[in-house]
C-alpha positions as CSV (number, residue, x, y, z in Angstrom):
1,I,13.5,4.1,-20.2
2,K,13.5,4.8,-24.0
3,R,16.2,3.4,-26.2
4,R,16.2,3.6,-29.9
5,G,12.6,4.6,-30.0
6,R,11.6,1.5,-27.9
7,T,10.4,1.5,-24.4
8,V,12.7,-0.7,-22.4
9,R,11.3,-2.3,-19.2
10,L,13.5,-3.2,-16.3
11,L,11.7,-6.2,-14.8
12,W,13.7,-6.9,-11.7
13,R,10.8,-8.6,-10.0
14,S,11.2,-11.4,-12.5
15,V,14.7,-12.2,-11.2
16,A,13.4,-12.1,-7.6
17,A,10.4,-14.3,-8.3
18,T,12.7,-16.8,-10.1
19,L,15.1,-16.9,-7.2
20,Q,12.2,-17.6,-4.9
21,A,11.0,-20.4,-7.2
22,L,14.5,-21.9,-7.1
23,E,14.6,-21.6,-3.3
24,T,11.2,-23.2,-2.8
25,G,11.7,-26.0,-5.3
26,T,8.8,-24.7,-7.4
27,L,10.6,-25.1,-10.8
28,P,10.6,-28.6,-12.1
29,A,13.6,-30.5,-13.6
30,L,16.3,-27.8,-13.2
31,H,19.1,-27.8,-15.7
32,D,21.7,-25.5,-17.1
33,G,20.2,-23.3,-19.8
34,M,16.6,-23.8,-18.6
35,R,14.4,-21.0,-19.9
36,V,11.7,-19.5,-17.6
37,T,9.2,-16.9,-18.7
38,F,7.9,-14.6,-16.0
39,L,4.4,-13.1,-16.5
40,E,3.5,-10.3,-14.2
41,H,-0.2,-9.4,-14.1
42,T,-0.6,-5.6,-14.5
43,A,-3.3,-3.0,-14.9
44,T,-3.4,-3.3,-18.6
45,G,-2.3,-6.9,-19.2
46,F,1.0,-8.6,-18.5
47,D,4.7,-7.7,-18.3
48,V,6.9,-10.4,-19.8
49,Q,10.5,-11.4,-19.1
50,T,12.3,-14.6,-20.1
51,L,15.3,-15.7,-18.1
52,S,17.8,-18.4,-18.5
53,L,19.1,-20.4,-15.6
54,R,22.8,-20.9,-15.4
55,H,24.5,-23.5,-13.2
56,L,27.1,-21.9,-10.9
57,E,30.1,-24.2,-11.2
58,E,31.6,-23.0,-7.9
59,H,28.4,-24.0,-6.1
60,A,27.1,-27.5,-6.8
61,G,23.4,-27.6,-7.5
62,V,23.0,-23.8,-7.4
63,F,21.4,-21.9,-10.4
64,A,21.2,-18.2,-11.1
65,P,18.7,-16.5,-13.4
66,E,20.1,-14.4,-16.3
67,R,18.3,-11.8,-18.3
68,K,19.4,-11.8,-21.9
69,D,16.7,-9.6,-23.4
70,V,14.6,-6.7,-22.5
71,G,11.1,-7.4,-21.1
72,F,8.0,-6.1,-22.8
73,A,4.3,-5.4,-22.0
74,M,1.3,-7.3,-23.5
75,R,-2.0,-5.5,-23.4
76,C,-5.1,-7.5,-23.1
77,N,-8.7,-7.5,-21.7
78,S,-7.6,-9.6,-18.7
79,G,-5.6,-6.8,-17.2
80,L,-6.4,-5.9,-13.6
81,D,-8.2,-2.7,-14.5
82,N,-10.7,-4.6,-16.6
83,L,-11.2,-7.2,-13.9
84,L,-11.7,-4.4,-11.3
85,D,-14.4,-2.8,-13.6
86,Q,-16.2,-6.2,-13.7
87,A,-16.1,-6.4,-9.9
88,R,-17.5,-2.9,-9.6
89,Q,-20.3,-3.8,-12.0
90,L,-21.1,-6.9,-9.9
91,L,-21.1,-4.8,-6.8
92,A,-23.5,-2.2,-8.3
93,A,-25.8,-4.9,-9.6
94,A,-26.0,-6.5,-6.1
95,N,-26.5,-3.1,-4.4
96,P,-28.9,-1.0,-6.6
97,H,-29.2,1.6,-3.8
98,I,-25.6,2.7,-4.2
99,E,-25.6,6.4,-4.9
100,E,-23.4,8.0,-7.4
101,R,-22.7,10.9,-5.0
102,Q,-21.5,8.8,-2.1
103,R,-18.6,10.4,-0.3
104,A,-16.5,7.3,0.2
105,Q,-15.7,4.8,-2.6
106,S,-16.2,1.2,-1.8
107,R,-13.1,-1.0,-1.3
108,L,-15.1,-4.1,-1.9
109,P,-14.4,-4.5,-5.6
110,V,-10.6,-4.6,-4.9
111,R,-11.1,-6.9,-2.0
112,L,-13.3,-9.2,-4.0
113,L,-10.5,-9.7,-6.5
114,V,-7.5,-10.1,-4.2
115,E,-8.8,-11.5,-0.9
116,D,-9.8,-15.2,-0.4
117,G,-13.2,-15.9,1.2
118,I,-14.5,-12.3,1.1
119,S,-17.9,-13.0,-0.4
120,E,-19.8,-12.7,2.9
121,T,-18.5,-9.3,3.8
122,D,-20.5,-6.1,4.1
123,E,-19.0,-2.6,4.0
124,I,-20.3,0.6,5.6
125,L,-20.0,3.8,3.5
126,R,-20.9,7.4,4.1
127,N,-23.2,9.5,1.9
128,E,-22.5,13.1,1.0
129,N,-25.2,14.1,3.4
130,G,-23.4,12.4,6.3
131,T,-25.6,9.4,6.6
132,W,-24.3,5.9,6.5
133,F,-25.4,2.9,4.5
134,R,-24.4,-0.7,4.1
135,I,-23.5,-2.5,0.9
136,A,-23.1,-6.2,0.6
137,A,-20.5,-8.2,-1.4
138,P,-22.1,-10.0,-4.3
139,G,-22.1,-13.7,-3.8
140,G,-20.1,-15.8,-6.3
141,C,-18.0,-12.9,-7.5
142,C,-15.1,-15.2,-8.3
143,D,-17.3,-17.3,-10.5
144,S,-18.8,-14.2,-12.2
145,V,-15.6,-12.4,-13.1
146,T,-14.6,-13.3,-16.7
147,I,-11.0,-14.0,-17.5
148,G,-10.8,-12.8,-21.1
149,D,-8.4,-13.6,-23.8
150,V,-4.8,-13.7,-22.6
151,P,-2.2,-13.4,-25.4
152,V,0.7,-15.6,-25.0
153,P,4.2,-14.5,-26.0
154,P,6.4,-16.7,-28.1
155,L,7.6,-19.5,-25.8
156,D,10.0,-21.4,-28.1
157,G,12.4,-23.3,-25.9
158,V,10.7,-22.1,-22.6
159,D,10.6,-24.8,-19.9
160,A,8.2,-23.1,-17.4
161,V,6.1,-20.0,-17.0
162,L,6.0,-18.2,-13.6
163,L,2.8,-16.2,-13.2
164,A,2.6,-13.4,-10.6
165,T,-0.8,-12.0,-9.9
166,P,-2.4,-10.3,-6.9
167,L,-5.7,-12.1,-7.6
168,C,-7.3,-14.3,-5.0
169,K,-6.5,-18.1,-5.3
170,P,-9.7,-19.1,-7.2
171,L,-9.2,-16.3,-9.8
172,A,-5.4,-16.9,-10.0
173,K,-6.0,-20.6,-10.6
174,R,-8.5,-19.8,-13.4
175,L,-6.0,-17.3,-15.0
176,A,-3.2,-19.9,-14.8
177,T,-5.5,-22.5,-16.4
178,T,-6.4,-20.1,-19.2
179,I,-2.7,-19.5,-19.9
180,G,-1.9,-23.1,-19.4
181,M,-4.2,-24.2,-22.2
182,K,-2.1,-22.1,-24.7
183,V,1.4,-23.0,-23.6
184,P,3.5,-26.2,-24.0
185,C,5.0,-26.0,-20.5
186,P,3.8,-25.8,-16.9
187,V,2.3,-22.5,-15.6
188,L,3.3,-22.0,-12.0
189,L,1.8,-19.5,-9.5
């Protein structure tokens, strides 16, 4: 949506994620006016939305997230597209016989990024000439993928950061740690 020359992002996922965090008790020290920033990992970086929690007077102990401002996108080299390129390069290095003209594209790079414990998996692909060949997942892919610089939005008065990423647990934890070193509040997955 464009408004006054600015792209406005409707980040409804932020509200749903905050409600889930409230329901599961993930957010620490709840209080009226608590500010939570939601970072959603995207292809080019992160979508950002900050919410305020409001205590519902008619329901004791119940809080509701409110969006006061529009969300925005932050581009960075730790976007999912860049991480996928790294996984593809690792796969190519581990399988020098992969042909450029293969008919089917490997799904291993995506699986290496998002599935836990995938490092021992092989994949069978078909060449253009109809023959089949096996490619192996590179060992230690999670350790080899580099989480680059992650810009942090202004977090004045923010009490917690909720991070949503499709990355497998080891990579998601590394990403949260990278962000956590730059922010004055907890980063929660």
